[in-house]
C-alpha positions in Angstrom: -0.2 -3.6 212.7 3.2 -2.3 212.0 5.7 -3.2 214.7 7.9 -0.8 216.5 11.0 -2.2 218.9 10.2 -1.9 222.4 12.8 -0.3 223.5 14.6 -2.4 226.2 18.3 -3.3 226.4 19.0 -6.5 224.4 20.9 -7.8 226.7 18.1 -7.9 229.3 15.2 -9.5 226.3 17.9 -12.3 225.9 19.0 -12.7 230.1 14.8 -12.6 230.3 13.9 -15.3 227.7 16.8 -17.1 228.4 16.3 -17.3 232.2 14.1 -19.9 232.6 15.9 -22.6 230.2 19.1 -23.1 231.0 18.2 -25.4 233.9 15.9 -27.8 232.0 17.1 -27.9 228.1 19.9 -29.6 226.9 22.3 -27.2 225.9 24.4 -29.0 223.4 22.5 -27.6 220.0 23.6 -24.5 221.3 26.8 -25.2 222.1 27.1 -26.7 218.9 26.0 -23.8 217.0 28.5 -21.7 218.9 31.2 -23.7 218.4 30.1 -23.9 214.7 29.8 -19.7 214.2 31.8 -17.7 216.9 31.3 -14.4 215.1 27.7 -15.1 215.5 26.3 -13.6 219.1 26.1 -17.1 221.3 22.7 -15.7 223.3 20.7 -14.9 219.7 22.1 -18.8 219.0 21.3 -20.5 221.9 17.8 -18.7 221.5 17.3 -20.3 218.0 18.3 -23.7 219.4 15.8 -23.6 222.3 13.0 -22.5 219.3 13.9 -25.1 217.3 14.0 -27.8 219.9 11.1 -27.0 221.2 9.5 -26.7 217.4 10.6 -29.9 217.5 9.3 -31.8 220.9 5.4 -30.6 219.6 6.1 -32.2 216.4 6.8 -29.4 213.6 9.6 -32.1 212.7 11.4 -34.8 213.7 14.4 -34.2 213.1 16.6 -30.6 212.9 19.0 -31.3 210.1 19.4 -27.6 209.0 18.9 -24.6 210.8 19.3 -20.9 209.6 19.4 -18.0 212.2 19.4 -14.3 211.1 20.3 -11.5 213.5 18.4 -9.1 212.5 20.0 -6.6 215.2 22.8 -6.5 213.1 23.3 -3.6 210.2 22.7 -5.0 206.5 26.8 -4.5 205.9 27.7 -7.8 208.3 27.1 -10.9 207.4 24.2 -11.8 210.1 22.7 -15.3 208.1 24.2 -18.5 209.2 23.0 -21.9 208.0 24.1 -24.7 210.3 24.1 -29.0 209.2 22.9 -29.9 212.9 23.5 -33.2 212.0 27.1 -33.1 211.3 27.4 -30.1 213.2 29.1 -27.7 210.9 28.1 -24.1 209.4 27.5 -24.5 205.2 27.0 -20.7 205.1 27.5 -17.0 206.7 26.0 -14.6 204.1 24.9 -11.2 204.3 20.9 -11.1 203.6 18.7 -8.2 203.1 15.9 -6.4 204.7 12.2 -4.9 204.2 12.4 -1.7 202.4 10.2 0.0 205.4 12.1 -1.8 208.1 15.0 0.1 208.0 17.9 1.7 205.8 21.3 -0.1 207.1 19.6 -1.1 210.8 16.2 -2.8 210.8 14.1 -0.4 213.7 10.4 -1.8 212.2 9.0 -5.0 211.6 5.1 -6.0 210.8 3.0 -9.1 210.1 0.9 -7.4 207.9 0.2 -7.7 203.7 1.9 -4.3 202.1 3.6 -3.4 204.5 6.8 -4.3 203.1 8.5 -4.5 206.5 10.3 -8.1 207.8 9.1 -10.3 210.8 11.0 -12.2 213.1 10.3 -15.2 214.8 10.5 -19.2 213.7 10.0 -20.1 210.7 9.5 -24.0 208.4 10.6 -23.6 205.2 8.2 -25.5 202.4 8.5 -25.5 198.9 10.0 -23.3 196.1 8.8 -21.8 193.2 10.1 -19.7 190.3 8.7 -16.3 190.6 9.9 -12.2 189.8 12.6 -12.7 191.7 13.2 -16.2 190.4 14.0 -19.2 192.6 12.7 -18.5 195.6 12.0 -20.6 198.8 7.8 -20.3 200.4 8.7 -19.7 204.1 6.0 -20.3 206.8 5.6 -18.4 209.7 5.2 -20.1 213.2 4.8 -17.3 215.1 1.1 -16.7 216.0 0.4 -12.4 215.5 4.3 -12.0 214.3 4.8 -13.9 211.1 2.1 -16.1 210.8 1.1 -13.9 207.8 4.4 -14.9 205.9 2.5 -17.5 203.3 -0.1 -14.5 202.4 2.5 -12.3 202.9 4.6 -14.2 199.6 7.9 -13.7 202.2 10.1 -15.9 200.7 13.8 -15.9 200.5 15.4 -15.2 196.8 18.6 -14.2 195.7 18.7 -10.4 194.7 21.2 -8.1 192.8 21.0 -5.6 195.9 22.7 -8.5 198.3 26.4 -8.0 198.2 29.4 -6.8 199.5 29.8 -4.0 196.5 26.6 -2.9 197.0 27.3 -2.3 200.9 30.7 -0.9 200.0 28.5 1.9 197.6 25.5 2.5 199.6 26.6 2.0 203.2 24.1 -0.1 203.6 22.4 -3.3 201.3 19.1 -2.6 198.5 16.2 -3.8 200.3 13.6 -6.2 200.1 9.9 -5.8 200.1 10.2 -7.9 203.4 12.1 -11.1 202.4 15.3 -12.1 203.4 17.0 -11.7 200.2 20.7 -13.3 199.8 23.7 -12.9 197.0 22.3 -14.3 193.8 26.1 -16.3 193.1 24.4 -18.6 196.2 21.2 -17.9 196.6 20.4 -21.5 194.6 22.5 -23.9 196.9 21.5 -22.0 200.1 17.4 -22.7 199.3 18.1 -26.1 198.1 19.8 -26.9 201.4 17.0 -25.5 203.8 14.1 -26.4 201.5 11.6 -29.2 202.4 11.1 -28.9 206.3 14.4 -26.9 207.3 13.7 -24.4 210.3 14.7 -20.7 210.4 14.9 -18.3 213.3 14.9 -14.8 212.6 16.0 -13.3 215.4 15.8 -9.0 217.2 15.1 -7.7 220.7 11.9 -7.1 220.9 10.8 -7.5 224.1 6.7 -8.7 223.5 7.8 -11.6 221.3 10.6 -12.9 223.6 8.0 -13.0 226.1 5.0 -14.7 224.3 6.8 -16.9 221.7 5.3 -20.5 222.0 8.8 -21.4 221.1 10.1 -20.0 224.1 8.0 -22.1 226.2 8.2 -25.5 226.2 9.2 -26.2 230.3 6.6 -23.4 231.6 3.6 -24.8 232.9 0.4 -24.9 230.4 2.8 -25.0 227.4 1.9 -27.9 225.6 -1.8 -26.7 225.2 -0.1 -23.2 224.0 1.8 -24.5 221.4 -1.1 -27.1 220.4 -2.9 -24.2 219.9 -0.8 -21.9 218.4 0.2 -25.3 215.8 -3.5 -25.6 214.9 -3.8 -21.8 213.7 -0.7 -22.1 211.8 -2.2 -24.6 210.0 -5.7 -23.3 209.9 -3.0 -19.8 207.8 -1.6 -22.2 205.6 
């Protein structure tokens, strides 16, 4: 099903999603991300840290070594991809990233989890293996959010380099070129970014969608019954992969 942004102020979405977390989760990861990437929205980074820590606690990975964050609430002409070396508290990349052809022009507005939609998906992803395809060296992404991005593997939503992602294109068109739903990056950095993230790193793609903020199991680790919710979500994702 085609997913449209539900009209809700971004600040209100973020406030609601963060309300129950601050008193329970250790803020150290969020603080490290904010310190390393002062140009990023700190509330988006806090949500990314929350989701990543929840995934770790639920056994998705033993340790959060690398984390990528995309803020799709920003226009495509802005640097809206950040890649962190979490172990050393460093920002490795701050980059342009494209969204899907049917997601929008300069701004992202429409998202989908459906094959053939040519739209981007938001939510928490985990990186898988690399391969060479029609877009060159590419990185498969496994969507971890049921109903929002868990068809990413079957849709071939991957990270790859693209000639339509560059400052020159942004200046000329007033937007980046668009993918078929993939988070495409500049060709000059694609291999290095992919090699940094391959093999189980997390990628958090943000958009102020209130349904996702309310329902994603990766924002509910401290909620009653969270263990059962996450176990069910993990089992469902494993079946689709």
